[in-house]
C-alpha positions in Angstrom: -20.0 56.0 -9.2 -22.7 54.5 -7.0 -24.3 52.9 -10.1 -21.0 51.6 -11.2 -20.3 50.2 -7.7 -23.7 48.6 -7.6 -23.2 47.0 -11.0 -19.8 45.7 -9.9 -21.3 44.2 -6.7 -24.0 42.5 -8.7 -21.5 41.0 -11.1 -19.4 39.8 -8.2 -22.4 38.2 -6.6 -23.4 36.4 -9.8 -19.8 35.2 -10.3 -19.8 33.9 -6.8 -22.8 31.7 -7.7 -21.7 30.9 -11.2 -23.2 27.8 -12.7 -20.8 24.8 -12.3 -18.9 23.6 -15.3 -20.4 20.8 -17.5 -20.0 17.2 -16.2 -16.6 15.7 -16.2 -15.5 13.0 -18.7 -12.2 11.4 -19.5 -11.3 10.2 -23.0 -10.2 6.7 -22.2 -7.8 6.7 -25.2 -5.4 8.7 -22.9 -4.9 5.4 -21.0 -2.4 3.3 -23.0 -3.9 -0.2 -22.2 -7.1 -2.0 -22.7 -9.0 -3.3 -19.7 -8.8 -6.9 -21.1 -7.9 -8.7 -17.9 -8.6 -8.4 -14.2 -5.0 -7.5 -13.6 -5.1 -4.7 -16.1 -8.4 -3.5 -14.6 -6.5 -3.3 -11.3 -3.6 -1.4 -12.8 -6.0 1.3 -14.2 -7.9 1.3 -11.0 -4.8 1.9 -8.9 -3.9 4.8 -11.2 -7.3 6.5 -11.0 -7.5 6.0 -7.2 -4.1 7.7 -6.8 -4.9 10.5 -9.3 -8.2 11.2 -7.5 -6.5 11.0 -4.1 -4.0 13.7 -5.2 -6.8 16.0 -6.2 -8.7 15.3 -3.0 -5.5 16.1 -1.0 -5.1 19.4 -2.9 -8.6 20.4 -2.1 -8.0 20.0 1.6 -5.3 22.7 1.3 -7.8 25.4 0.3 -9.3 27.7 2.9 -13.0 28.2 3.2 -13.2 31.2 0.9 -11.0 29.7 -1.8 -13.1 26.5 -1.8 -16.3 28.4 -2.0 -15.1 30.4 -4.9 -13.9 27.2 -6.7 -17.3 25.6 -6.2 -19.1 28.8 -7.4 -20.9 29.3 -4.0 -21.1 32.3 -1.7 -21.0 30.0 1.4 -20.5 26.3 2.0 -21.3 23.8 4.7 -17.7 22.9 5.6 -18.8 20.3 8.1 -20.6 18.3 5.4 -17.7 18.9 3.0 -15.3 17.4 5.5 -17.6 14.4 6.1 -17.9 13.6 2.4 -14.2 13.9 2.0 -13.6 11.5 4.9 -16.0 9.0 3.3 -14.1 9.4 0.0 -10.8 8.7 1.7 -12.2 5.6 3.3 -13.5 4.2 0.0 -10.2 5.1 -1.7 -8.2 3.2 0.9 -10.5 0.2 0.7 -10.4 0.2 -3.1 -6.6 0.5 -3.2 -6.3 -2.4 -0.8 -8.4 -4.5 -3.2 -6.5 -3.3 -6.3 -3.1 -4.2 -4.7 -3.9 -7.9 -4.7 -2.8 -8.3 -8.3 0.5 -6.5 -7.8 2.5 -9.7 -8.2 1.0 -10.0 -11.7 1.6 -6.4 -12.7 3.4 -4.0 -10.4 2.4 -0.7 -12.1 1.2 1.9 -9.6 1.9 -0.5 -6.8 3.4 1.6 -4.0 4.2 0.8 -0.3 0.8 1.8 0.9 -0.1 -0.1 4.1 -2.4 2.4 5.8 -4.6 5.4 5.2 -1.7 7.6 6.2 0.5 6.0 3.6 -2.2 6.6 1.0 -2.4 10.3 1.9 1.4 10.6 1.8 1.5 8.9 -1.6 -1.3 11.1 -2.9 0.7 14.2 -2.0 3.6 13.2 -4.3 1.7 11.2 -7.0 2.5 11.8 -10.7 6.1 12.9 -10.0 7.4 9.8 -11.8 4.9 7.4 -13.3 7.0 6.4 -16.2 6.9 7.5 -19.9 4.3 4.9 -20.8 1.6 6.7 -18.8 2.7 10.3 -19.3 -0.1 11.1 -21.7 -2.7 10.1 -19.2 -1.5 12.1 -16.2 -2.9 15.6 -17.0 -6.3 14.5 -18.5 -6.9 12.3 -15.5 -5.9 15.1 -13.1 -8.4 17.5 -14.8 -11.2 14.9 -14.9 -10.8 14.1 -11.2 -10.7 17.8 -10.3 -13.9 18.5 -12.1 -15.6 15.4 -10.8 -14.5 16.2 -7.2 -15.9 19.7 -7.6 -19.3 18.1 -8.7 -19.4 16.1 -5.5 -18.1 18.7 -3.1 -20.6 21.3 -4.5 -23.4 18.9 -3.6 -21.8 18.4 -0.1 -21.5 22.1 0.4 -25.3 22.6 -0.2 -26.3 20.0 2.4 -28.6 19.8 4.3 -30.7 22.5 2.6 -30.5 20.6 -0.7 -30.3 16.8 -0.2 -28.5 14.7 -2.8 -27.0 11.3 -3.5 -23.7 12.2 -1.8 -25.2 11.6 1.7 -27.4 9.0 3.2 -30.2 10.3 5.4 -30.6 7.0 7.2 -29.0 3.6 7.6 -31.8 2.0 5.5 -30.8 3.9 2.4 -28.7 2.1 -0.3 -26.1 3.9 -2.3 -23.7 1.2 -3.9 -20.8 1.2 -1.4 -22.4 -1.9 0.2 -21.6 -4.0 -2.8 -18.7 -6.4 -3.0 -15.5 -5.4 -4.9 -15.9 -5.4 -8.7 -19.7 -5.6 -8.5 -21.9 -3.1 -10.2 -25.7 -2.6 -10.5 -27.2 -1.1 -13.6 -30.1 1.3 -13.0 -32.2 3.4 -15.3 -34.2 6.4 -14.3 -36.9 8.7 -15.7 -38.9 6.3 -17.9 -40.6 4.8 -19.5 -40.3 6.6 -22.7 -42.9 6.5 -25.6 -43.8 3.1 -27.0 -41.3 1.8 -29.4 -38.6 4.2 -28.2 -35.4 4.1 -26.3 -36.8 2.3 -23.2 -38.1 -0.6 -25.3 -34.9 -0.9 -27.3 -32.7 -0.8 -24.1 -34.8 -3.4 -22.3 -34.7 -5.7 -25.3 -30.9 -5.1 -25.6 -30.4 -6.1 -22.0 -32.4 -9.3 -22.5 -30.3 -10.2 -25.6 -27.2 -9.7 -23.5 -28.7 -11.8 -20.7 -28.4 -8.9 -18.3 -30.7 -7.1 -16.1 -31.1 -3.8 -14.4 -33.5 -1.8 -12.2 -35.8 0.6 -14.1 -37.1 3.4 -11.8 -40.3 4.5 -13.4 -42.4 7.7 -13.1 -46.0 7.0 -12.3 -47.5 9.4 -14.8 -45.4 8.0 -17.7 -46.1 4.5 -16.6 -49.8 5.2 -16.6 -49.6 6.7 -20.1 -48.0 3.6 -21.4 -50.5 1.4 -19.6 -53.5 3.3 -21.1 -52.1 3.4 -24.6 -50.9 -0.3 -24.9 -52.2 -3.8 -24.7 -53.1 -5.4 -21.4 -49.7 -7.2 -21.0 -47.6 -4.6 -22.8 -45.8 -3.4 -19.7 -45.1 -6.9 -18.5 -43.5 -7.7 -21.9 -41.5 -4.4 -21.8 -39.9 -5.1 -18.5 -39.7 -8.9 -18.7 -36.6 -10.2 -16.9 -35.9 -6.7 -15.3 -36.6 -5.1 -12.0 -38.9 -2.1 -11.7 -38.8 0.4 -8.8 -40.4 3.8 -8.6 -39.4 7.5 -8.8 -42.7 8.9 -7.7 -45.6 10.1 -9.8 -43.7 13.1 -11.4 -40.1 13.9 -12.0 -39.8 16.6 -9.4 -38.1 17.1 -6.1 -39.7 15.1 -3.3 -38.0 17.3 -0.6 -40.3 20.3 -0.6 -43.4 18.8 -2.4 -46.4 18.7 -0.1 -47.8 15.8 -2.1 -44.7 13.6 -1.9 -46.4 10.9 0.1 -49.3 10.6 -2.3 -46.7 10.6 -5.2 -45.1 7.5 -3.7 -48.3 5.7 -2.8 -49.9 6.2 -6.2 -46.8 5.1 -8.2 -46.1 2.2 -5.9 -49.7 0.9 -6.1 -49.7 1.2 -9.9 -46.5 -0.7 -10.5 -47.3 -3.4 -7.9 -50.7 -4.0 -9.5 -49.4 -4.1 -13.1 -46.0 -5.7 -12.6 -46.2 -8.0 -9.5 -43.2 -10.1 -10.7 -40.9 -7.2 -11.7 -41.7 -4.8 -8.9 -39.0 -4.1 -6.3 -39.6 -1.9 -3.2 -37.0 0.8 -4.1 -37.5 4.5 -4.5 -35.0 6.5 -6.6 -35.6 10.2 -5.6 -35.5 12.6 -8.5 -32.3 14.7 -8.3 -31.5 12.7 -5.2 -33.7 15.0 -3.2 -35.9 13.7 -0.4 -37.1 14.6 3.1 -34.9 14.0 6.1 -38.0 13.2 8.1 -39.5 10.8 5.5 -38.0 7.6 6.8 -41.0 6.5 9.0 -43.3 6.9 6.0 -41.0 5.0 3.7 -40.7 2.2 6.2 -44.5 2.0 6.5 -44.8 1.6 2.8 -42.0 -1.1 2.8 -39.9 1.2 0.6 -36.2 1.9 0.7 -34.4 4.8 -0.9 -32.0 3.6 -3.6 -29.3 6.2 -4.4 -26.4 5.9 -6.9 -22.7 6.6 -6.8 -21.8 6.4 -10.5 -23.8 8.9 -12.6 -23.5 8.5 -16.4 -24.7 12.1 -16.9 -26.3 10.9 -20.1 -29.0 13.6 -19.6 -26.5 16.3 -20.2 -24.5 17.6 -23.2 -22.1 14.6 -23.0 -22.1 12.3 -26.0 -23.0 8.7 -25.5 -19.3 7.7 -25.7 -18.2 10.5 -23.4 -20.9 9.4 -20.9 -19.7 5.8 -21.1 -16.1 6.9 -20.7 -17.1 8.8 -17.6 -18.8 5.7 -16.2 -15.8 3.4 -16.9 -13.4 5.9 -15.2 -15.7 6.0 -12.1 -15.9 2.2 -12.1 -12.1 2.1 -11.9 -12.1 4.7 -9.2 -14.7 3.3 -6.9 -14.4 -0.4 -7.9 -18.1 -1.1 -7.1 -21.3 0.8 -7.1 -24.7 1.7 -8.6 -24.6 3.1 -12.1 -27.4 5.5 -13.2 -28.5 5.9 -16.8 -31.7 7.5 -18.2 -33.6 4.9 -20.3 -35.9 7.5 -21.8 -33.0 9.1 -23.7 -31.4 7.6 -26.8 -27.9 8.0 -25.5 -28.3 5.4 -22.8 -28.1 2.3 -25.0 -25.0 3.2 -27.1 -23.3 4.3 -23.9 -24.1 1.0 -22.3 -22.9 -0.9 -25.3 -19.6 1.0 -25.3 -19.2 0.3 -21.6 -19.8 -3.4 -21.9 -17.4 -3.7 -24.8 -14.7 -1.9 -22.9 -15.1 -4.0 -19.7 -16.0 -7.4 -21.2 -12.7 -9.1 -20.1 -12.0 -7.0 -17.1 -13.3 -9.4 -14.4 -16.1 -7.2 -13.1 -19.5 -8.6 -12.2 -23.1 -7.4 -12.5 -25.3 -7.5 -9.4 -28.6 -9.3 -9.5 -31.3 -6.6 -9.3 -33.7 -8.6 -7.1 -31.0 -9.7 -4.7 -29.9 -6.1 -4.4 -33.4 -4.9 -3.7 -34.1 -7.4 -0.9 -30.7 -7.7 0.6 -30.6 -6.5 4.2 
């Protein structure tokens, strides 16, 4: 009996810390309209905002134990969870205000929402009657937003022991919510890949599209490309783009004793080789960095650059599913920093799908240098 009880306790402990489900994605074919005008972008945006708000409202009805079990954790930092929820509500309200401006052109999902309290009230009853035209979208959207919210709340619940992109550690950090409505910044992490691979093709694709992004490079991979190529190879690779750093290795800079050297080495390497493309931004791997690192960052002239729209293209998601996730989050947050991984082959087809789907939607792409140096 003791052995059986011990085994049961072990199983319960493991289940309480179960690995989270795979990243959320929403098949955009569930939405019955194309995003081929600014007004239709706003219709879809209002719908996703209200759908997510409903899920967010539902999560607030859970007690601590139920929320911890849902997130697969034994215990949670409820104070941080509440703070992240509050920031989400604020962004939802700001986004819905912006999305309402086209209600005279198309009144779909336009409700009498004049305050945060109105938005919360509308969220509590949303999806009761959205019309037959949108019926097939309701449940897939609800499931997407529930899984996406769990991704974010799980990270919030682990703060401050495990830092992540869901919380700024200082006012100097950038995350994407400082952008104007409908403006997005493309960023790429974890590169460069091997010569002639996905990084090269992606950078060339961006130039052909007359677009730019910020490539956050790893010092060791950058050094390998430098040693293996011609003298100006890296300059040609990143021509017309911005290049920030991710440190010397792709590892957490929160507990690494050598984190300062990691930043200094990679910063010096990129500044020396790419003086025209370098921007003073640091993208922490996994979003993890030290809470007491701000003084050192400032001494190096660096700022932390986080993200708020993660393509999850480094997971089991297909390129199209990754792009669909990004488009849904663009509709939800209406502005932000998008993260892809340029060293992986899925990044370019995902980006191509995204650009085709939003070409007529009225969104804009932030200039990478202006973003890097904007106060």
